[in-house]
A tleap script that builds the chain and sets N, CA, C and O, in Angstrom:
source leaprc.protein.ff14SB
mol = sequence {
  NMET LYS VAL ARG LYS ASN VAL ARG ILE VAL
  GLY LEU GLU ARG ALA GLN LEU SER ALA GLU
  VAL VAL ARG ARG TYR ALA ALA GLY GLU SER
  VAL ARG GLY ILE ALA GLU SER ILE GLY ARG
  SER TYR GLY PHE VAL HIE ARG LEU LEU GLU
  GLU LYS GLN VAL THR LEU ARG PRO ARG GLY
  GLY ASN ARG ARG SER ALA CYS ALA THR SER
  ALA ALA THR CASP
}
set mol.1.N position { 79.692 -0.393 110.421 }
set mol.1.CA position { 80.873 -1.007 111.001 }
set mol.1.C position { 82.106 -0.275 110.489 }
set mol.1.O position { 82.459 -0.409 109.317 }
set mol.2.N position { 82.755 0.482 111.331 }
set mol.2.CA position { 83.998 1.162 110.974 }
set mol.2.C position { 85.150 0.186 111.150 }
set mol.2.O position { 85.166 -0.627 112.075 }
set mol.3.N position { 86.110 0.286 110.245 }
set mol.3.CA position { 87.278 -0.580 110.282 }
set mol.3.C position { 88.492 0.299 110.560 }
set mol.3.O position { 88.606 1.399 110.020 }
set mol.4.N position { 89.383 -0.185 111.393 }
set mol.4.CA position { 90.588 0.582 111.712 }
set mol.4.C position { 91.444 0.785 110.472 }
set mol.4.O position { 91.611 -0.134 109.671 }
set mol.5.N position { 91.989 1.997 110.313 }
set mol.5.CA position { 92.854 2.283 109.164 }
set mol.5.C position { 94.227 1.666 109.376 }
set mol.5.O position { 94.701 1.521 110.503 }
set mol.6.N position { 94.850 1.307 108.261 }
set mol.6.CA position { 96.221 0.787 108.256 }
set mol.6.C position { 96.390 -0.477 109.093 }
set mol.6.O position { 97.477 -0.749 109.603 }
set mol.7.N position { 95.330 -1.234 109.228 }
set mol.7.CA position { 95.388 -2.505 109.956 }
set mol.7.C position { 94.902 -3.596 109.004 }
set mol.7.O position { 93.859 -3.466 108.363 }
set mol.8.N position { 95.669 -4.652 108.929 }
set mol.8.CA position { 95.295 -5.771 108.058 }
set mol.8.C position { 94.077 -6.475 108.650 }
set mol.8.O position { 94.044 -6.792 109.839 }
set mol.9.N position { 93.082 -6.712 107.806 }
set mol.9.CA position { 91.847 -7.372 108.242 }
set mol.9.C position { 91.929 -8.831 107.788 }
set mol.9.O position { 91.945 -9.111 106.589 }
set mol.10.N position { 91.981 -9.757 108.745 }
set mol.10.CA position { 92.133 -11.177 108.426 }
set mol.10.C position { 91.197 -12.009 109.284 }
set mol.10.O position { 90.588 -11.519 110.235 }
set mol.11.N position { 91.102 -13.278 108.924 }
set mol.11.CA position { 90.363 -14.241 109.730 }
set mol.11.C position { 88.879 -13.963 109.840 }
set mol.11.O position { 88.222 -13.592 108.867 }
set mol.12.N position { 88.366 -14.149 111.040 }
set mol.12.CA position { 86.940 -14.004 111.305 }
set mol.12.C position { 86.472 -12.572 111.040 }
set mol.12.O position { 85.380 -12.364 110.510 }
set mol.13.N position { 87.284 -11.597 111.403 }
set mol.13.CA position { 86.915 -10.193 111.183 }
set mol.13.C position { 86.726 -9.910 109.687 }
set mol.13.O position { 85.789 -9.211 109.301 }
set mol.14.N position { 87.615 -10.452 108.848 }
set mol.14.CA position { 87.504 -10.255 107.398 }
set mol.14.C position { 86.277 -10.974 106.853 }
set mol.14.O position { 85.587 -10.448 105.980 }
set mol.15.N position { 86.004 -12.149 107.351 }
set mol.15.CA position { 84.832 -12.912 106.900 }
set mol.15.C position { 83.542 -12.170 107.240 }
set mol.15.O position { 82.623 -12.107 106.424 }
set mol.16.N position { 83.477 -11.612 108.443 }
set mol.16.CA position { 82.289 -10.865 108.860 }
set mol.16.C position { 82.133 -9.586 108.030 }
set mol.16.O position { 81.032 -9.249 107.596 }
set mol.17.N position { 83.240 -8.886 107.816 }
set mol.17.CA position { 83.197 -7.665 107.025 }
set mol.17.C position { 82.798 -7.978 105.587 }
set mol.17.O position { 81.994 -7.254 104.999 }
set mol.18.N position { 83.344 -9.039 105.019 }
set mol.18.CA position { 82.999 -9.444 103.653 }
set mol.18.C position { 81.509 -9.732 103.529 }
set mol.18.O position { 80.872 -9.315 102.562 }
set mol.19.N position { 80.959 -10.436 104.493 }
set mol.19.CA position { 79.533 -10.768 104.465 }
set mol.19.C position { 78.687 -9.500 104.490 }
set mol.19.O position { 77.696 -9.398 103.768 }
set mol.20.N position { 79.077 -8.532 105.321 }
set mol.20.CA position { 78.335 -7.274 105.396 }
set mol.20.C position { 78.437 -6.494 104.087 }
set mol.20.O position { 77.443 -5.957 103.599 }
set mol.21.N position { 79.649 -6.434 103.523 }
set mol.21.CA position { 79.859 -5.706 102.264 }
set mol.21.C position { 79.046 -6.345 101.143 }
set mol.21.O position { 78.408 -5.634 100.367 }
set mol.22.N position { 79.056 -7.667 101.044 }
set mol.22.CA position { 78.294 -8.368 100.011 }
set mol.22.C position { 76.797 -8.102 100.185 }
set mol.22.O position { 76.094 -7.854 99.205 }
set mol.23.N position { 76.314 -8.150 101.410 }
set mol.23.CA position { 74.892 -7.898 101.670 }
set mol.23.C position { 74.503 -6.487 101.248 }
set mol.23.O position { 73.481 -6.292 100.590 }
set mol.24.N position { 75.309 -5.513 101.623 }
set mol.24.CA position { 74.996 -4.120 101.292 }
set mol.24.C position { 75.078 -3.867 99.793 }
set mol.24.O position { 74.256 -3.133 99.244 }
set mol.25.N position { 76.061 -4.467 99.126 }
set mol.25.CA position { 76.193 -4.293 97.677 }
set mol.25.C position { 75.005 -4.933 96.958 }
set mol.25.O position { 74.466 -4.359 96.012 }
set mol.26.N position { 74.600 -6.117 97.407 }
set mol.26.CA position { 73.446 -6.797 96.812 }
set mol.26.C position { 72.165 -6.002 97.016 }
set mol.26.O position { 71.240 -6.093 96.209 }
set mol.27.N position { 72.107 -5.217 98.099 }
set mol.27.CA position { 70.932 -4.389 98.376 }
set mol.27.C position { 70.920 -3.115 97.543 }
set mol.27.O position { 69.961 -2.346 97.601 }
set mol.28.N position { 71.987 -2.885 96.761 }
set mol.28.CA position { 72.004 -1.750 95.845 }
set mol.28.C position { 72.947 -0.625 96.206 }
set mol.28.O position { 73.044 0.355 95.467 }
set mol.29.N position { 73.644 -0.739 97.318 }
set mol.29.CA position { 74.573 0.326 97.701 }
set mol.29.C position { 75.809 0.287 96.801 }
set mol.29.O position { 76.209 -0.782 96.340 }
set mol.30.N position { 76.406 1.435 96.554 }
set mol.30.CA position { 77.574 1.511 95.672 }
set mol.30.C position { 78.842 1.101 96.413 }
set mol.30.O position { 78.903 1.143 97.641 }
set mol.31.N position { 79.854 0.703 95.641 }
set mol.31.CA position { 81.146 0.352 96.219 }
set mol.31.C position { 81.718 1.575 96.937 }
set mol.31.O position { 82.236 1.460 98.047 }
set mol.32.N position { 81.624 2.731 96.310 }
set mol.32.CA position { 82.145 3.961 96.925 }
set mol.32.C position { 81.409 4.297 98.225 }
set mol.32.O position { 82.033 4.711 99.201 }
set mol.33.N position { 80.114 4.125 98.240 }
set mol.33.CA position { 79.331 4.394 99.446 }
set mol.33.C position { 79.700 3.478 100.590 }
set mol.33.O position { 79.814 3.910 101.737 }
set mol.34.N position { 79.886 2.208 100.270 }
set mol.34.CA position { 80.286 1.235 101.295 }
set mol.34.C position { 81.674 1.590 101.820 }
set mol.34.O position { 81.907 1.600 103.028 }
set mol.35.N position { 82.590 1.881 100.903 }
set mol.35.CA position { 83.965 2.205 101.294 }
set mol.35.C position { 83.996 3.409 102.229 }
set mol.35.O position { 84.696 3.399 103.241 }
set mol.36.N position { 83.244 4.434 101.891 }
set mol.36.CA position { 83.214 5.636 102.720 }
set mol.36.C position { 82.657 5.344 104.110 }
set mol.36.O position { 83.176 5.838 105.111 }
set mol.37.N position { 81.605 4.547 104.164 }
set mol.37.CA position { 80.956 4.285 105.447 }
set mol.37.C position { 81.799 3.415 106.384 }
set mol.37.O position { 81.682 3.533 107.604 }
set mol.38.N position { 82.645 2.546 105.830 }
set mol.38.CA position { 83.477 1.704 106.696 }
set mol.38.C position { 84.884 2.273 106.886 }
set mol.38.O position { 85.678 1.732 107.655 }
set mol.39.N position { 85.187 3.361 106.185 }
set mol.39.CA position { 86.481 4.005 106.376 }
set mol.39.C position { 87.631 3.309 105.677 }
set mol.39.O position { 88.775 3.399 106.123 }
set mol.40.N position { 87.341 2.619 104.589 }
set mol.40.CA position { 88.398 1.962 103.805 }
set mol.40.C position { 88.323 2.440 102.364 }
set mol.40.O position { 87.413 3.185 102.001 }
set mol.41.N position { 89.269 2.016 101.548 }
set mol.41.CA position { 89.341 2.490 100.170 }
set mol.41.C position { 88.384 1.739 99.255 }
set mol.41.O position { 87.903 0.652 99.577 }
set mol.42.N position { 88.124 2.351 98.105 }
set mol.42.CA position { 87.326 1.727 97.053 }
set mol.42.C position { 87.956 0.384 96.677 }
set mol.42.O position { 87.257 -0.622 96.550 }
set mol.43.N position { 89.283 0.373 96.501 }
set mol.43.CA position { 89.989 -0.847 96.099 }
set mol.43.C position { 89.833 -1.974 97.101 }
set mol.43.O position { 89.697 -3.134 96.713 }
set mol.44.N position { 89.852 -1.647 98.383 }
set mol.44.CA position { 89.681 -2.661 99.426 }
set mol.44.C position { 88.309 -3.316 99.314 }
set mol.44.O position { 88.189 -4.541 99.343 }
set mol.45.N position { 87.276 -2.485 99.185 }
set mol.45.CA position { 85.912 -3.010 99.081 }
set mol.45.C position { 85.767 -3.813 97.794 }
set mol.45.O position { 85.143 -4.874 97.793 }
set mol.46.N position { 86.332 -3.321 96.709 }
set mol.46.CA position { 86.276 -4.022 95.415 }
set mol.46.C position { 86.919 -5.398 95.545 }
set mol.46.O position { 86.376 -6.387 95.052 }
set mol.47.N position { 88.080 -5.466 96.211 }
set mol.47.CA position { 88.754 -6.760 96.411 }
set mol.47.C position { 87.913 -7.723 97.248 }
set mol.47.O position { 87.846 -8.915 96.946 }
set mol.48.N position { 87.273 -7.210 98.297 }
set mol.48.CA position { 86.407 -8.076 99.108 }
set mol.48.C position { 85.302 -8.692 98.244 }
set mol.48.O position { 85.011 -9.883 98.347 }
set mol.49.N position { 84.695 -7.864 97.396 }
set mol.49.CA position { 83.623 -8.359 96.528 }
set mol.49.C position { 84.159 -9.387 95.530 }
set mol.49.O position { 83.511 -10.402 95.273 }
set mol.50.N position { 85.340 -9.127 94.970 }
set mol.50.CA position { 85.941 -10.080 94.029 }
set mol.50.C position { 86.277 -11.396 94.715 }
set mol.50.O position { 86.083 -12.465 94.135 }
set mol.51.N position { 86.788 -11.327 95.960 }
set mol.51.CA position { 87.112 -12.546 96.712 }
set mol.51.C position { 85.879 -13.416 96.907 }
set mol.51.O position { 85.971 -14.643 96.896 }
set mol.52.N position { 84.737 -12.787 97.081 }
set mol.52.CA position { 83.475 -13.515 97.269 }
set mol.52.C position { 82.793 -13.822 95.937 }
set mol.52.O position { 81.666 -14.316 95.913 }
set mol.53.N position { 83.477 -13.530 94.834 }
set mol.53.CA position { 83.002 -13.823 93.475 }
set mol.53.C position { 81.642 -13.189 93.178 }
set mol.53.O position { 80.775 -13.800 92.553 }
set mol.54.N position { 81.480 -11.956 93.640 }
set mol.54.CA position { 80.260 -11.198 93.380 }
set mol.54.C position { 80.355 -10.617 91.974 }
set mol.54.O position { 81.393 -10.072 91.600 }
set mol.55.N position { 79.291 -10.727 91.197 }
set mol.55.CA position { 79.244 -10.105 89.883 }
set mol.55.C position { 78.977 -8.624 90.079 }
set mol.55.O position { 77.936 -8.226 90.602 }
set mol.56.N position { 79.936 -7.816 89.651 }
set mol.56.CA position { 79.819 -6.379 89.845 }
set mol.56.C position { 78.900 -5.765 88.793 }
set mol.56.O position { 78.871 -6.201 87.643 }
set mol.57.N position { 78.155 -4.749 89.208 }
set mol.57.CA position { 77.270 -4.041 88.286 }
set mol.57.C position { 78.107 -3.209 87.329 }
set mol.57.O position { 79.239 -2.849 87.652 }
set mol.58.N position { 77.562 -2.895 86.144 }
set mol.58.CA position { 78.290 -2.023 85.224 }
set mol.58.C position { 78.503 -0.643 85.834 }
set mol.58.O position { 77.731 -0.205 86.687 }
set mol.59.N position { 79.541 0.027 85.395 }
set mol.59.CA position { 79.845 1.364 85.909 }
set mol.59.C position { 78.842 2.381 85.385 }
set mol.59.O position { 78.251 2.202 84.320 }
set mol.60.N position { 78.661 3.448 86.149 }
set mol.60.CA position { 77.893 4.581 85.659 }
set mol.60.C position { 76.468 4.669 86.147 }
set mol.60.O position { 75.859 5.732 86.028 }
set mol.61.N position { 75.914 3.626 86.680 }
set mol.61.CA position { 74.542 3.688 87.175 }
set mol.61.C position { 73.524 3.856 86.073 }
set mol.61.O position { 73.815 3.606 84.904 }
set mol.62.N position { 72.326 4.283 86.445 }
set mol.62.CA position { 71.241 4.465 85.500 }
set mol.62.C position { 71.459 5.769 84.748 }
set mol.62.O position { 71.439 6.840 85.354 }
set mol.63.N position { 71.665 5.696 83.446 }
set mol.63.CA position { 71.961 6.869 82.639 }
set mol.63.C position { 70.702 7.589 82.179 }
set mol.63.O position { 70.790 8.734 81.736 }
set mol.64.N position { 69.548 6.968 82.267 }
set mol.64.CA position { 68.301 7.600 81.830 }
set mol.64.C position { 67.662 8.338 82.994 }
set mol.64.O position { 67.481 7.783 84.078 }
set mol.65.N position { 67.327 9.581 82.754 }
set mol.65.CA position { 66.648 10.336 83.812 }
set mol.65.C position { 65.164 10.016 83.769 }
set mol.65.O position { 64.678 9.455 82.787 }
set mol.66.N position { 64.451 10.361 84.808 }
set mol.66.CA position { 63.021 10.109 84.874 }
set mol.66.C position { 62.288 10.852 83.766 }
set mol.66.O position { 61.331 10.324 83.200 }
set mol.67.N position { 62.721 12.068 83.447 }
set mol.67.CA position { 62.080 12.863 82.394 }
set mol.67.C position { 62.266 12.205 81.023 }
set mol.67.O position { 61.322 12.125 80.237 }
set mol.68.N position { 63.473 11.741 80.743 }
set mol.68.CA position { 63.748 11.123 79.453 }
set mol.68.C position { 62.958 9.831 79.291 }
set mol.68.O position { 62.465 9.534 78.202 }
set mol.69.N position { 62.839 9.075 80.355 }
set mol.69.CA position { 62.117 7.813 80.321 }
set mol.69.C position { 60.624 8.059 80.083 }
set mol.69.O position { 60.015 7.378 79.258 }
set mol.70.N position { 60.033 9.009 80.783 }
set mol.70.CA position { 58.603 9.260 80.620 }
set mol.70.C position { 58.303 9.895 79.263 }
set mol.70.O position { 57.244 9.642 78.689 }
set mol.71.N position { 59.214 10.714 78.743 }
set mol.71.CA position { 59.009 11.337 77.431 }
set mol.71.C position { 59.088 10.293 76.321 }
set mol.71.O position { 58.388 10.395 75.313 }
set mol.72.N position { 59.943 9.291 76.510 }
set mol.72.CA position { 60.085 8.247 75.491 }
set mol.72.C position { 58.863 7.352 75.419 }
set mol.72.O position { 58.568 6.787 74.366 }
set mol.73.N position { 58.149 7.217 76.530 }
set mol.73.CA position { 56.985 6.324 76.554 }
set mol.73.C position { 55.705 7.031 76.135 }
set mol.73.O position { 54.691 6.372 75.907 }
set mol.74.N position { 55.727 8.369 76.028 }
set mol.74.CA position { 54.524 9.131 75.635 }
set mol.74.C position { 54.263 9.053 74.158 }
set mol.74.O position { 53.295 9.636 73.670 }
savepdb mol mol.pdb
quit
């Protein structure tokens, strides 16, 4: 779902967009990835998630590589 640039998103359109953003974030997609795909800023997507009181994941993602993880378990 692409969103028009420089247009305020309110009402039903904002509610629908928020629901989609929350669903995609819960499925594991990054805030930056969602923002890029809908054509809006990181801050906009972050605000939508905060408005819906979504607990945000810690920054940085998974810091352990597959090699480091398997070597530690050997």
